[in-house]
SEVEX-379774 format. One record per residue: residue in one letter; x, y, z of N, C-alpha, C in turn. Coordinates in steps of 0.1 Angstrom, whole numbers, padded with zeros to 4 digits, always signed. Layout:
N
AXYZXYZXYZ...
END
This chain:
115
M+0144+0183-0498+0157+0181-0487+0147+0172-0477T+0150+0159-0477+0145+0151-0468+0158+0147-0454L+0153+0148-0443+0160+0141-0431+0152+0132-0427T+0163+0117-0425+0160+0105-0419+0166+0103-0406L+0159+0098-0397+0168+0096-0385+0168+0081-0384T+0179+0075-0381+0178+0059-0381+0189+0056-0368D+0186+0044-0365+0194+0039-0354+0202+0031-0358P+0217+0035-0354+0230+0029-0359+0230+0014-0356A+0223+0007-0345+0223-0004-0342+0216-0012-0352L+0204-0006-0357+0197-0014-0367+0202-0012-0383T+0209-0001-0384+0215-0002-0398+0227-0012-0398D+0233-0013-0388+0244-0023-0386+0237-0038-0388R+0227-0039-0381+0221-0052-0382+0217-0056-0395A+0211-0045-0401+0205-0046-0416+0218-0049-0426R+0229-0042-0425+0242-0044-0432+0245-0057-0434T+0246-0064-0420+0251-0077-0422+0240-0088-0421S+0229-0082-0423+0216-0091-0425+0216-0105-0417A+0221-0102-0404+0219-0112-0397+0207-0112-0388P+0202-0124-0386+0187-0124-0378+0190-0119-0364A+0180-0113-0356+0179-0109-0345+0181-0120-0336P+0188-0116-0324+0190-0128-0315+0176-0132-0308E+0176-0146-0309+0162-0149-0301+0167-0155-0288A+0156-0154-0279+0157-0160-0263+0158-0176-0267A+0168-0182-0258+0167-0197-0258+0154-0204-0254P+0149-0216-0255+0136-0219-0253+0136-0223-0237D+0147-0226-0234+0150-0230-0219+0152-0218-0209A+0153-0208-0215+0157-0195-0206+0146-0191-0197V+0149-0186-0186+0137-0181-0176+0138-0169-0179P+0125-0162-0180+0124-0146-0182+0127-0139-0169A+0132-0128-0170+0137-0119-0162+0124-0115-0154P+0126-0115-0140+0115-0111-0131+0109-0097-0134A+0097-0096-0132+0092-0081-0135+0096-0072-0123P+0099-0060-0126+0103-0050-0115+0093-0048-0106R+0098-0051-0092+0088-0050-0080+0088-0035-0075R+0076-0032-0072+0077-0018-0064+0084-0018-0053A+0089-0005-0049+0096-0005-0036+0088-0010-0024A+0093-0019-0015+0084-0025-0004+0082-0014+0007G+0093-0005+0007+0094+0003+0019+0084+0016+0015R+0081+0018+0005+0070+0030-0001+0058+0025+0002E+0054+0012-0002+0040+0005+0000+0036+0005+0016A+0047+0000+0024+0047+0000+0039+0044+0014+0044D+0051+0023+0039+0050+0037+0045+0034+0041+0041G+0029+0037+0030+0014+0042+0026+0003+0034+0035L+0010+0021+0041+0000+0013+0048+0001+0020+0063A+0011+0027+0066+0013+0034+0080+0005+0044+0080V+0005+0054+0070-0001+0065+0070-0018+0064+0070A-0019+0052+0061-0033+0049+0060-0040+0043+0070S-0034+0035+0080-0037+0031+0093-0037+0043+0102F-0030+0052+0104-0033+0064+0110-0045+0073+0108V-0050+0074+0093-0060+0081+0090-0071+0076+0093L-0072+0060+0090-0084+0053+0095-0086+0054+0110G-0079+0050+0115-0078+0049+0130-0083+0066+0138L-0077+0073+0130-0083+0088+0134-0099+0091+0132V-0100+0084+0117-0115+0087+0115-0124+0076+0123G-0120+0067+0124-0127+0057+0132-0132+0061+0148L-0123+0070+0153-0128+0076+0165-0145+0084+0165L-0144+0088+0152-0156+0098+0152-0169+0088+0145A-0166+0079+0133-0176+0072+0129-0170+0058+0124F-0179+0049+0121-0175+0035+0118-0167+0028+0125N-0164+0032+0138-0155+0024+0145-0154+0008+0145L-0166+0004+0143-0167-0011+0142-0157-0016+0130L-0158-0010+0116-0153-0012+0106-0138-0006+0106L-0136+0006+0109-0122+0012+0108-0114+0009+0117G-0117+0006+0131-0109+0000+0141-0101-0011+0140P-0107-0022+0134-0097-0035+0129-0090-0031+0118T-0097-0026+0107-0089-0020+0097-0076-0015+0098A-0077-0006+0106-0066+0002+0109-0053-0008+0119I-0057-0013+0125-0049-0023+0134-0042-0032+0123V-0050-0039+0114-0042-0048+0106-0033-0041+0095M-0037-0028+0090-0027-0020+0081-0017-0017+0090A-0017-0014+0103-0005-0009+0112+0005-0022+0112L-0002-0032+0115+0006-0046+0117+0013-0048+0105L+0005-0046+0092+0013-0051+0081+0025-0042+0076S+0024-0029+0079+0034-0020+0075+0046-0022+0085L+0043-0025+0099+0053-0028+0106+0061-0042+0102A+0052-0049+0099+0060-0064+0094+0067-0060+0078R+0064-0051+0072+0070-0049+0059+0083-0038+0063R+0084-0035+0074+0097-0026+0078+0094-0011+0073T+0084-0004+0074+0081+0008+0072+0093+0017+0077R+0095+0028+0070+0104+0040+0076+0096+0049+0082R+0083+0047+0085+0073+0054+0097+0069+0048+0106P+0076+0040+0116+0071+0033+0126+0062+0039+0135G+0063+0053+0135+0057+0061+0147+0044+0062+0142R+0041+0062+0128+0026+0064+0123+0020+0052+0124A+0030+0039+0119+0022+0029+0121+0019+0024+0136Y+0026+0026+0148+0021+0026+0160+0011+0036+0164L+0011+0046+0157-0001+0055+0161-0014+0049+0157G-0013+0043+0144-0024+0038+0140-0030+0026+0147L-0019+0018+0151-0021+0008+0160-0030+0011+0172A-0025+0022+0179-0031+0027+0192-0046+0032+0188L-0046+0040+0178-0058+0048+0175-0070+0036+0170G-0064+0025+0164-0074+0014+0162-0080+0006+0171A-0071+0006+0183-0074-0001+0199-0082+0009+0203A-0080+0020+0202-0088+0033+0208-0103+0032+0202D-0105+0030+0191-0117+0029+0181-0125+0017+0187L-0118+0007+0191-0125-0005+0197-0129-0003+0212V-0122+0004+0218-0125+0009+0231-0137+0016+0232V-0136+0029+0224-0148+0037+0222-0161+0028+0218L-0160+0019+0209-0171+0011+0206-0176+0001+0217A-0166-0002+0227-0172-0011+0238-0179-0001+0248V-0171+0010+0249-0181+0022+0257-0193+0023+0253L-0195+0027+0243-0208+0030+0236-0218+0019+0238V-0212+0006+0233-0222-0004+0239-0228-0005+0251T-0218-0004+0259-0220-0007+0275-0232+0005+0279V-0228+0018+0276-0236+0028+0280-0248+0030+0275N-0250+0029+0260-0263+0030+0256-0268+0015+0249G-0263+0007+0250-0270-0004+0246-0269-0008+0232T-0263+0001+0225-0262+0001+0209-0251+0002+0204V-0249+0000+0191-0235+0004+0186-0236+0018+0177S-0246+0025+0179-0247+0040+0174-0242+0050+0183W-0242+0063+0176-0237+0073+0185-0252+0080+0188N-0250+0086+0200-0264+0095+0204-0258+0104+0211L-0260+0117+0201-0256+0129+0203-0268+0139+0209G-0280+0134+0210-0293+0142+0211-0296+0140+0228G-0289+0133+0235-0291+0133+0251-0302+0120+0253
END
């Protein structure tokens, strides 16, 4: 005993032996599905917050401006988490303030915990 599964649409087409419908050569292809812009903007807001927070401790020359740019991008893309984006923006600015204080006090761009 053999069990065979078939698609009714395929068997109807096979019975009528009609060729499969083809796209017209002038037809415009359907646009590719896009990812939700809100979800991507939320990710940018969270990433700017995390980078700004880590930037207070290390790599503030690199992470501060990166946090600022990511926060501005997420706000421009209308994130559902504007609080995190504003916090990332503030932390990125604080990173640059900490960098300016370090350069002024120590005359260097590095941390000095030894005294």
